[in-house]
N, C-alpha and C positions, 0 to 999 in steps of 0.2 A: 684603242686600235683604230688606225686610220684606214680609209678605203684603199682597196687594191687598185681601183680604177678612177681616174678623173671622170667626172660625170660627162656622159655623152660621147666619149671617145673610144671606149673599149681598150684603151691603152693602159699599160701598167707603169709603175714608177721606174725611173732609171735605176740601174744597178748601182750599188755603192762602190766606192773606190776600192782598188785592189789592196791597198795597204791601210791598216788601221790608223797609222800615224797621219796619213794624208787626208783621211776623212774626219777624224776626231780632233787632230791637232794641226790646224791650218789657220793661217791668218793672212788676209789679202792674197789668197790663192797660193801661198807658199807654206810648205810643211815646216812646222816648228816642233816636231817631236823631239828634237835634240835639246830643247831648252830645259825641261825638267831634270834630265841626268846631269847637264852641265851645271845648273844651279846647285844640285845636290853635291856634286864634286867640289865646287868652289866653297860651298858652305861647310863641308866636313873639313877641308884643308884649313880654312880660316879658324874654325872653332878649335881644331886640334892645336893650331899655332898659339892660340890664346888660352889654353888650359894649362893646368899644372902637370908636372911630370908623373904624378901618381894617377892621373885620370886621362889617359890617351884614348882618342876616338878615331885615330887615323885608319884603323883596321875596318871601320865602318864603310870605308870607300869601296869595299867589295860589293856594296849594294848598287853602285853606279852602273856597272855593266848590266846588272839584272834589270834595272829600270830601262836602260837603253834597249835591251832585248825585247821589251814589251812595246816600245814606241818607235823604234828606228829600224832601218834595214840592216842586213848583215854587215855591210861596210861601215855603217855608223856604229854598230855595236863593237866591231873590231877596233875602231878608232877610240871609243870610250874605254875599252878594256886596256889598250896600250897606254892611253892617257892616264887612267887610274893607276896603273902600275908605276908609271914614271912619277906621278905626283906622290905616290906613297914613298918611293925611294928618296925623292927630294925632301919631303917634309920630315920623314923619319930620320934621315941622315943629318938634318939640321939640329936635332936634339943631342944633348950629351949622351955618351955611350950608355950610361947607366939607366937612361930613360927610353932608349930605343926599343921598339917591339921586336925587331930583328927578323931572322929568317923564317920562323913559323908563320908570321902574318904575311910576309912576302909571298910565301907559297900559297897561303889562303887567297890573297888577292889575285895571284896569277891563275890559280885553279878556278876561282870564281869567274874570271874573264873568259876562260875557255868554255866553261859550262854555259855562260850567257850567250856566247856566239852560237853554240850548238842549239840552245833553246830558241834563239832568234830564227835560225834556219828551219827548225821544226815548225815554228809559228807561221812563217811565211809560206811554207809548203801547205800547211793546213788551210790558210787563207785562200791560196790559189785553188785548192781543191773545193773549198766552199763556194768560191765564185764560179767555178766550173759547174758545180751542181746547180747554182742559181741560174746560170745561163741555160742549162738543160731544162730546168723548171719553167723558165720564162719562155723558151721556145715551145715547150709543150703547151703552156697556157695560150700562147698566140696561135698555135695550131688548132686547139680545141675551140677557144673563144677568139676567133679572128677579129681584128679591128674592123669596124663598120664605118665606111665613109659617110660624111654628112649627107642627109637626104637620100640615103641608099634605098632603092626601091620605091621612091616617091613618099617616103615616110620620114618625118622628124622623129628622132629617137634619142634615147639616153639610157645608159645602163651603168650599174655598179655591181661588181662582183666582189664579195668579201669571203675569202677562203677561211674556214675554221682552222685549217693547218697553215699557219703563216709561213712555214718553211717550204711546204710543197707548192703553195701559191695557186693550186688548181685542185678541183675536186669533182664531185659528181653532178654539179649544176651545169646546165648548158642552155644556150640561147643563140638565135641567129635570125637574120632576115635574108630571104632569097627571092629576088625579083626574077621574073620569067615571062614568057609569051602569054601566059594565062593569068597574069596578075602577080601580086607580091604575096609571098607566104611568110609567116612568122611562127617560130617554134620556141617554146621555153619548156624546160623539163628538169627533173631532179631524179637522178639514179639512186635507188635504194642502197644504203651502205656507204662506206668510205674507202679510201685507199686507192691503189693503182687500178684495181679491178673496176671501181666506179668510173675512173677516168677513161679506161678503155671502152666501157659501155657508152659513156657520153660521146666519145669520139666516133663510135660506130653509128650512133643515132644521128649525129650531125652530118657525117659523110653521106648517109642515105638521104637525109632531108635535103641536102644541097643538090643532089642529083634528081631525086623524085620531085622536089618542089619546083624545079625548073622545067622538067620534061613532061610531067603528068598533067593532063587537062583538068581532071577532077580531084578535088581535095580529098575525097573519100579514098581514092587510090593511093594518094600520098600517105594517108593514115594507115592503110593496109600494108604498105611497104615498110613503114616504120615498125609495125608489129612483127612482120616476118623477119625483119633484120634483128630485132631483139631476140627472138626465138633462136635464130641461127647463131647469134653471138653466144648465147648461153650453151647451146649444144657444142659449139667449137671449144669453149673454155673447159667443158667437161671432157671432151675428147683428148685434150692435151694435158689432162691431169690436174686442172685447176678449177674443179667444180666448186661453184660458189652458192650452190643451192638454188633457191628461187629468186634469181636476180630480176628485178623489174624496175620500171621508171614511170613516175607520173609525169604527165606533160599536157600542154595545151597547144593545139595547132590552129592557127588563124589564117584565113585566106582573104585577101583584098582583091576581089575580081576587078577586071578592067571595067571602067564606066561607072555610071551612077544609076540608082534605081529611081524610076519616075515617081514612085509612090511615097518617097520619103525625101526630106530636105537634107540630103547627104548621100549615103551609100549603104549597101548591105554588106556586112562581113560574114564569112562562114567560119564556124567554130567547131572543132572536134576536141572534146575533153577526155583525156585518158586518166581518169581518177584524180585529177589535179583540182586543188581548190579553185573555185570560180574566180576569174579575174574581174577587175573593177573597171567601169567606164566612168571617167572623171571629167567634169566640165565645170564651168563657172556656175552652172545651175544646180550642182550637187553631185552625188555619187550613186551609181547603181551597179548591180552585179550582172555579169554574163550568166546565162543559164548553166547549171551544173553539168548537163550532159549525162549520158548513160554509159560511157566507155570505161572499161577496166584499165588499170595501168598497163603500159606496154610490157609484153612478155607474159601476161596472164590471160590471154584470150581463150586458152583452153579451158578455163574455169567457167566461161560463160555458157548459158544454156545452148546446147547444140554444138558446143566446142569450137568456137572460132567465128562468132558473128561479128560483123563490122559495127563499130560505133557510129551513131547517127551524126550527120552534119546538121548543125543548127544555124539558121540564118538570123542574124541580129541587125537591126537598123543602127547605123552609126551616124550621128549628125555631125555637121561641120564643127571643128574645134573641140570635139570630144577626144579624150586621150584614153587609150587602153593601158591599164596598169597591171603588169604581170609580175608576180613574186613567187619565190619558192618558200618552203616551210621554215627556212631560217628566219624569215620575217614573222610569219603568223604564229610560230611556236617559240619565239623569243620570250623569255620569262624575266620578270623582275625579281627582286629579293623576296617577295612574298609568294612567288610561284605563279603569278597572274600572266596570262598571255598578252602579247602586244595587240591592242584593239585597232587594227589597221584601218578598217572602214570608218570607224568613228573619228579617229584622229585626222584622216584625210578629209572627211566631210567638214570637220571644224576648221581645218586650215583653209579649205576652199571658200567657206563662208566668210572667213575673215579677210582673205585676199584671193580673189579669183585667178590671179596670175599663177598661183600654185599649180593649177591644172596644166601648165606648160610642161612638156616632158622633162626638161633639165631641172626645173624647180621642183617638180613632183618627185623625181628620183632622189634628189638631194634631201628633200624633206623626209621621205620614208627612211632613207639611210640613216640620217641623223636621229630620227625618232626611235628607230630600232636599237641603235647603239646606246642611246640614253636609257631606254627601257631596260636593257639587259646589263647595263653598266659596262659595256664594251666586252663582255664575255660571251662570245658567240658559241652556241652549242652545235651548230651545223653550218655548212656552206650556205651563204646568203646571196641571193640574186634579186635585184630590183631592176625591172625593165619596163620602159614606157615608150609607146609609139603613138603617133598621130599623123594623119594624112597631111602632107605638106601642100603648099600652094596657097592661093588667095583665100580659099575657103577654109582649108584645114589648118593652115599654120600661120 
């Protein structure tokens, strides 16, 4: 299973061509879907011409419009239906009367042509509907996971999103970068569950993050607004009769305040962890983990002592050229054929030790993506997101 996103762009692949024949049967940019039915038609006519009268195969020409229906458009299928009928009349009429297949097979070929044209029309209608649904899915994906410009928010970044549902192309994983007057904020999260309900919750989280991450001076306030938004979303879903139980999301919220810290050779980042697995800090010197934090998943604050305490904001020094690696559980819970989980930290540490350039965001994301897919044999059990960011500029990038 290939990646949904080219590394570092957030962009998805181009949609396939609207007609199967133009995408699967093309040569030098020209559709050649007409070649197989034409070859079949000529082959049947030639073989029938060279057989004995006791073994006639001209009635097999009824297959030609059926093949055309699968590969050509309606006009092409009509042309082959007519051509098949004419070829049948010509070839069969060339035989002596006692060997002619006659009216029954003529009706068979004519009826086969009509049915093939109808089948072609149904196929094309289904393809148009499928492409429309893919357009809807692609638009939804770009709305939830918007493309991020290079260097957005002063960060070098790279991301890969692999949807467990290859048809839907979008799920409950979400990530974004939001620059603002109080620094740049980064969010990555994973909504519990699958389906459209998870997509709606992810969209709600991102909408709130993009506003609060820009306007709020304190990262703790951004975290609080995310929690409130998840609770409101769950209550709304219940009010409209689509109660999904205890919907929640694990997430990690990171703030890059303006300026540098005088006490460290780099800067300090602020981290709020909502029950998400700690992210990794990767550099040419090795790998270390961000503190786990004490926050509950978004939507579950009422379970905390006192019912609604704020998660703490942890300040972590980040040296120049250190990359933050954020992943969802599609990576950490990927299993091989023996049921063993993907050892993310160990694999990244080995790769960086062998080649320090792996710490660069684009290389790092590609390495984790490829390693995850190899580990699970391409069978993803959950939506999978790999997101890496590093401060750009002379020192950071």
